[in-house]
N, C-alpha and C positions, 0 to 999 in steps of 0.2 A: 504494500500500500504506500502511496505517496500522500503525505499530509501537509497541510498549511494551518498553523495554529490549532493543531489537534483535530482538524476536520479533513476529510478526504478531498484531494485536489484533482479535478477532472481535467482531461485534455493534455496531460503530460505524455510526451512521447518517450517510451522506454525502449532502449536498443539492447539487443543481445548480441554479443560478439564472442569469438573463441571457436570451439569445436563445431558449433553451429551458429548461425546468425539469423537475425530477424528483428522486427520491431512491432510494437503494439502501442495503444494509448490507454491511459487510465480511464475507467468508467466514472459515473457520477459520484461514486463513493471513494474514488482515488485508487481502486484496485486494478491489478493487472496480473497476467499469468502467462508463462511460457511452458507448454506441455510437450511431452514426447522427446525429451532431451536424453541423449545416449548416456548410459552409465559410464563412469570413468573419464568423461570429457571435462574440459576446462572452459569455464564460462565467465563473462563479465557482463553485468547489467548496469546501464547508464541512463539516468533520466534527463530530459531536456524540455524546457518550455521557455519561450521568450519572456523576459522580465522576471525570471526566477533563478535563484541559485539553490543547490541541493546539498544536503549533508546526510551521509557522505556523498561525494561527487559520483562514486560508482562503488559496486561491490563485486568481488570475484569469488568463484567457487572452483577449486581445483580437485580433480579426480572425483567428480560428482558421484556420491554413493547413496543418495536418498533425496527426498524432497527438501527443498530449502526455502527460506523466507528472506526476502531482501526488502526492507522498509527504508523509506527516504523521507526526510523532513525538508520541506520547501520554505524558502524565505523570499519575499518580494524584493527585487533589486530596486533601490531608490537612489535618486541623485538630488543635487541641490542647484539652485540658481542664486548667486550672491553677487555683490558688487558694492560700489561706492557712488554716492552722489556728491559732486564737487561744485563749489561756487568760487570763482576766482582762484582756482588751484588748491583750495582747502576743502576739507570735508564739510558737508552741510547737514546739520541735524534737523529733525522735525519734518522730513519729507515723507509722505505716505506713499508706499509702493503697493500696488494692487496686482495680484496674480489672477489671471483668468485662463480658461481653457479646460484641460482635462481635470484639473483641480483648481480650487479658488481659495483666496485668502488675502490678507493684507498685513503689512507690518510698517514700522517707521524706522528711519535711519537713526543711528545712535549719535553720540557726540562727535564721532569722527566721520560721520556720513555713511557708515557701513550698514548693510542689511543682508538678510539671508532667508531664503525659503528652502526648507529641508524636507526630506521624506517624499519627494516627487516620484511618482511611478515611472519606471523606464518605459520608453515608447510613447509617452504622452506628448501632447502639444500644449505649449505654455506661452503666455504673453505677460510681460512685466511692464507696468505703466506708472511713472512717478507723477505726483501732484502735490502742489503747495500753493496756496493763494498768494498771488503777487509774483509768481515765477513761471517761466517757460523752461522746457527741458529739451536737450538735444542728446540723442534722438528722442522723439516723443514717446516711443515705446520700443521694446525689443522682443522678438518672438523666437522660440526654439521648437522645432517640429521633430517628432520621433526622438525624444530626449534619450541619449545613449551615453552620457557622461556628465560630470559636474560642469556647469557653465558659469561664466562671469558676464554680468551686464552692468556696465557703468554708464552714468548719465552726467551731463554738465548742465548746471542751472544758470539761468540769466534772469536778473530782476526785470520785471515788466515795468517800464517807465512811461510817463505821459508828459504832456506839456500844457502850460497855461499861457496863452498869448492873446493879444488884442491890440486895440488902437486907441490913442488918446486924441481927441479932436477939440478944436476951438472954432466955433462958427462953421462946422462942417468940414474943416480942413485939418489934416494931421498936424499935431503939435510936437515938435522935436525938443529934445533936452529935458524931458520930464523924467524924474527918477521914480521907478516903480519898485516897491519893496515887497518881497515874498516873506511871509511868516507862517508858523505852524509846524507841521512835521519836518519840513526842511525850510531853510531860510536863504535869502540872497537878494540881490538888487540888480537892476539893469536900467538903461535909459532908452527912451523912445528915439527912433531914428528920424531921418528927415521926412 
């Protein structure tokens, strides 16, 4: 039997090699069987299924002298997507990263701008998107299809800025040389042009 978290795992290909060869798949309860094997033969049984590793990886029986049982425990293979969000070359904290696709979730960058999504199923499709009010990000998101290894997704933040502009008039004509002062969240001053 092949099990995953103590329950039978179906759809596992089990290969027989050695004195005789063949393959079969586990049923809905994770069971499999090879029958009619010649006595005295040497055999190795190896399970495989995309997205899983097995313990033990295979089992061998030398000089087969009776019926044998070969059980395997499966573990889902998982990967991570992690990275850093930077602003002006330094890490940016407080950015929300959203994971979408085969699995979903969200996390925030730490004080160094780092984040991580772990336990992502192998073979899945994932997109990571950063957001924080007042900032735009390059790239706006990053996608990974058929995830087959740990991946890194970095983003660069830029503060979104706006302008306040206008005209000072006297009797309907532009008035030059007027000092205009900005106060509040930012401060500064400028003068009207001609």
